[in-house]
C-alpha positions as a printed Julia matrix, in Angstrom:
248×3 Matrix{Float64}:
 55.32   -87.06   -8.65
 57.76   -89.91   -9.02
 58.46   -91.17   -5.52
 62.16   -91.69   -6.15
 62.51   -88.0    -7.08
 60.64   -86.61   -4.07
 62.29   -84.64   -1.29
 61.26   -85.34    2.34
 59.22   -82.12    2.58
 57.29   -83.19   -0.53
 56.64   -86.59    1.01
 55.3    -84.92    4.17
 52.99   -82.78    2.03
 51.71   -85.88    0.23
 50.99   -87.53    3.59
 49.23   -84.5     5.04
 47.09   -83.97    1.93
 46.4    -87.69    1.44
 47.7    -87.83   -2.1
 47.09   -91.23   -3.72
 50.27   -93.32   -3.64
 50.11   -95.74   -6.55
 52.13   -98.85   -7.36
 52.11   -99.89  -11.04
 51.92  -103.65  -10.65
 52.61  -106.07  -13.47
 54.67  -108.73  -15.18
 57.15  -109.42  -17.95
 55.33  -111.76  -20.32
 55.41  -112.85  -23.96
 52.93  -110.77  -25.99
 53.56  -112.2   -29.42
 56.38  -111.26  -31.74
 55.0   -107.77  -32.35
 54.83  -106.37  -28.84
 57.13  -105.74  -25.86
 57.11  -108.15  -22.92
 56.43  -105.29  -20.48
 53.06  -104.43  -22.04
 50.9   -105.1   -18.96
 53.01  -102.91  -16.71
 53.78  -100.25  -19.31
 50.05   -99.69  -19.83
 49.65   -98.9   -16.13
 52.73   -96.66  -16.0
 51.71   -94.62  -19.05
 48.14   -94.23  -17.77
 49.39   -93.01  -14.38
 51.55   -90.43  -16.15
 48.34   -89.07  -17.68
 46.65   -89.08  -14.27
 49.64   -87.2   -12.85
 48.99   -84.36  -15.3
 45.48   -83.98  -13.86
 45.93   -84.37  -10.09
 48.44   -84.7    -7.28
 49.64   -88.29   -7.13
 52.71   -90.22   -6.0
 53.84   -92.85   -8.52
 55.98   -95.56   -6.98
 58.68   -97.29   -9.05
 56.83   -99.96  -11.07
 56.99  -103.6   -10.02
 57.42  -105.8   -13.11
 58.14  -109.14  -11.46
 54.66  -110.58  -10.89
 53.33  -114.06  -11.62
 53.27  -114.05  -15.41
 52.84  -117.86  -15.62
 53.9   -119.93  -18.6
 50.32  -120.34  -19.85
 51.02  -118.32  -23.0
 54.57  -119.47  -23.72
 57.53  -121.09  -22.02
 60.38  -118.81  -21.0
 62.97  -120.05  -23.47
 63.5   -117.24  -25.94
 60.11  -115.66  -25.19
 61.12  -113.31  -22.39
 58.47  -114.36  -19.87
 59.63  -114.05  -16.23
 57.59  -116.07  -13.73
 57.69  -115.3   -10.0
 55.21  -117.28   -7.91
 52.53  -115.74   -5.75
 53.97  -117.45   -2.68
 57.08  -115.3    -3.11
 55.16  -112.14   -3.95
 52.98  -112.09   -0.83
 55.75  -111.57    1.76
 57.43  -109.01   -0.48
 54.15  -107.15   -0.9
 53.51  -107.17    2.85
 56.97  -105.77    3.55
 56.53  -103.07    0.91
 53.07  -102.03    2.07
 54.08  -102.09    5.73
 57.02   -99.83    4.88
 54.73   -97.36    3.11
 52.35   -97.34    6.08
 55.27   -96.71    8.43
 56.2    -93.66    6.37
 52.69   -92.35    7.0
 50.81   -93.0     3.77
 47.15   -93.96    4.22
 45.91   -93.77    0.62
 47.84   -96.54   -1.13
 46.77   -98.22   -4.35
 48.17  -100.88   -6.67
 46.94  -100.93  -10.28
 47.29  -104.11  -12.34
 46.33  -105.08  -15.88
 47.64  -108.67  -16.05
 44.99  -111.45  -15.88
 42.21  -109.16  -14.64
 39.3   -110.47  -16.71
 38.0   -112.26  -13.58
 39.28  -109.79  -11.02
 36.75  -110.6    -8.29
 37.9   -114.23   -8.23
 41.49  -113.1    -8.59
 44.71  -114.45  -10.06
 48.12  -115.08   -8.42
 49.63  -111.59   -8.63
 46.63  -109.55   -7.56
 45.64  -112.09   -4.9
 49.15  -112.0    -3.43
 49.14  -108.21   -3.19
 45.57  -108.05   -1.89
 46.49  -110.43    0.93
 49.74  -108.54    1.49
 47.85  -105.28    1.95
 45.51  -106.78    4.54
 48.4   -108.35    6.43
 50.35  -105.1     6.43
 47.38  -103.19    7.84
 46.73  -105.77   10.58
 50.43  -105.71   11.45
 50.58  -101.93   11.75
 47.39  -101.73   13.82
 48.73  -104.3    16.28
 52.07  -102.52   16.44
 50.4    -99.17   17.15
 47.57  -100.3    19.44
 48.59  -103.75   20.66
 46.79  -107.06   20.51
 43.08  -106.75   21.13
 42.97  -103.33   19.46
 39.62  -104.0    17.81
 37.98  -105.32   20.96
 39.0   -102.29   23.04
 36.18   -99.96   24.14
 37.85   -97.17   22.19
 36.78   -98.99   19.01
 33.07   -98.99   19.91
 32.36   -96.69   16.95
 34.09   -99.01   14.48
 30.98  -100.08   12.57
 29.48   -96.59   12.33
 32.79   -95.12   11.17
 33.18   -98.01    8.74
 29.81   -97.13    7.26
 30.88   -93.5     6.9
 33.96   -94.54    4.95
 36.55   -94.31    7.73
 37.82   -97.83    7.28
 41.5    -98.63    7.96
 41.3   -101.51    5.51
 40.87   -98.95    2.74
 44.38   -97.69    3.41
 45.63  -100.19    0.79
 43.58  -101.18   -2.26
 44.31  -103.18   -5.41
 42.43  -102.32   -8.62
 42.32  -103.62  -12.2
 43.33  -101.12  -14.87
 40.05  -101.76  -16.68
 36.72  -101.91  -14.85
 33.84  -104.17  -15.96
 32.22  -101.09  -17.49
 35.28  -100.45  -19.64
 35.47  -104.12  -20.63
 31.92  -103.8   -21.97
 33.07  -101.03  -24.31
 36.65  -101.94  -25.19
 38.12  -105.26  -26.42
 39.96  -107.17  -23.71
 42.5   -109.68  -24.99
 46.11  -110.79  -24.81
 48.28  -109.21  -27.51
 45.27  -108.9   -29.8
 43.41  -105.88  -31.13
 42.69  -104.35  -27.72
 46.12  -104.51  -26.12
 47.97  -103.73  -29.33
 45.78  -100.67  -29.9
 46.32   -99.5   -26.33
 50.07   -99.74  -26.77
 49.92   -97.9   -30.1
 48.22   -95.04  -28.27
 50.26   -95.1   -25.05
 53.66   -96.51  -25.96
 54.08   -96.94  -29.74
 57.77   -97.81  -29.35
 56.63  -101.08  -27.71
 54.89  -102.27  -30.92
 56.25  -103.42  -34.27
 53.31  -104.14  -36.57
 55.72  -105.36  -39.24
 56.27  -108.53  -37.16
 52.62  -109.58  -37.04
 53.23  -112.24  -39.67
 55.7   -113.96  -37.33
 53.01  -114.62  -34.72
 51.68  -118.15  -34.27
 49.36  -117.92  -31.27
 45.58  -117.72  -31.8
 45.42  -114.85  -29.33
 47.27  -112.5   -31.68
 44.92  -113.06  -34.65
 42.96  -109.83  -34.1
 46.08  -107.68  -33.65
 45.97  -106.89  -37.39
 42.88  -104.78  -36.68
 44.63  -102.66  -34.07
 44.85   -98.9   -34.41
 46.04   -95.94  -32.38
 42.55   -94.48  -32.73
 40.96   -97.46  -30.98
 43.69   -97.36  -28.36
 42.94   -93.69  -27.72
 39.34   -94.61  -26.96
 40.5    -97.17  -24.42
 42.98   -94.67  -22.98
 40.25   -92.07  -22.46
 37.92   -94.57  -20.79
 40.66   -95.72  -18.44
 41.78   -92.17  -17.63
 38.27   -91.04  -16.69
 37.86   -94.06  -14.45
 41.24   -93.66  -12.71
 40.62   -89.97  -12.02
 37.3    -90.82  -10.39
 38.71   -93.8    -8.5
 41.72   -92.03   -7.06
 39.88   -88.81   -6.22
 37.38   -90.75   -4.07
 39.83   -90.83   -1.19
């Protein structure tokens, strides 16, 4: 369900049944002349709509204002919006803390932008990962006071952690594509992989007639894009998201 359309009784049901609450996290960034600047976020939104058809899930309003950077193109006339990670972290903490206060304990953010080295991290995902940790620490101290972890009541912390009852799993950040998917599907920026994915998920965000206007090397393979290839990527991502979100 779309969070903004939910009634309070539906929110209480989602809390009680531990529905995944998912934030589509992304940027507005130049993706060549043939593709919409919202590609990275749109891919997440459209995939979550497919997940929603398969399971109970809360989809938060998407956040488009991540750290796009000007590595691909400057902002003038390109449409790229850059918001630094130093600004994102306090926003993310406030957002996550607010969701925890509501009662959600199964919160996820899904990102596609700059995730080829996700373990090392890039500004947007790092900011929201840190924000999630800070929000959890903040709530735990508010609920149980300073020294909460050292209290005798927490003596079972490590055993419960091993059994999966870990409060730091209340908020998690994931890439849209796992390493396993990247081994089977082309990962690029506005090339064959992303263009194909958009043709399958959001064809109105692509205009293949403008390919000739592209100048960046990264768009060279876009001419080989197809909705059929995008559908393969879509199916791989959907299977992974269903497994990932059903784990909790």
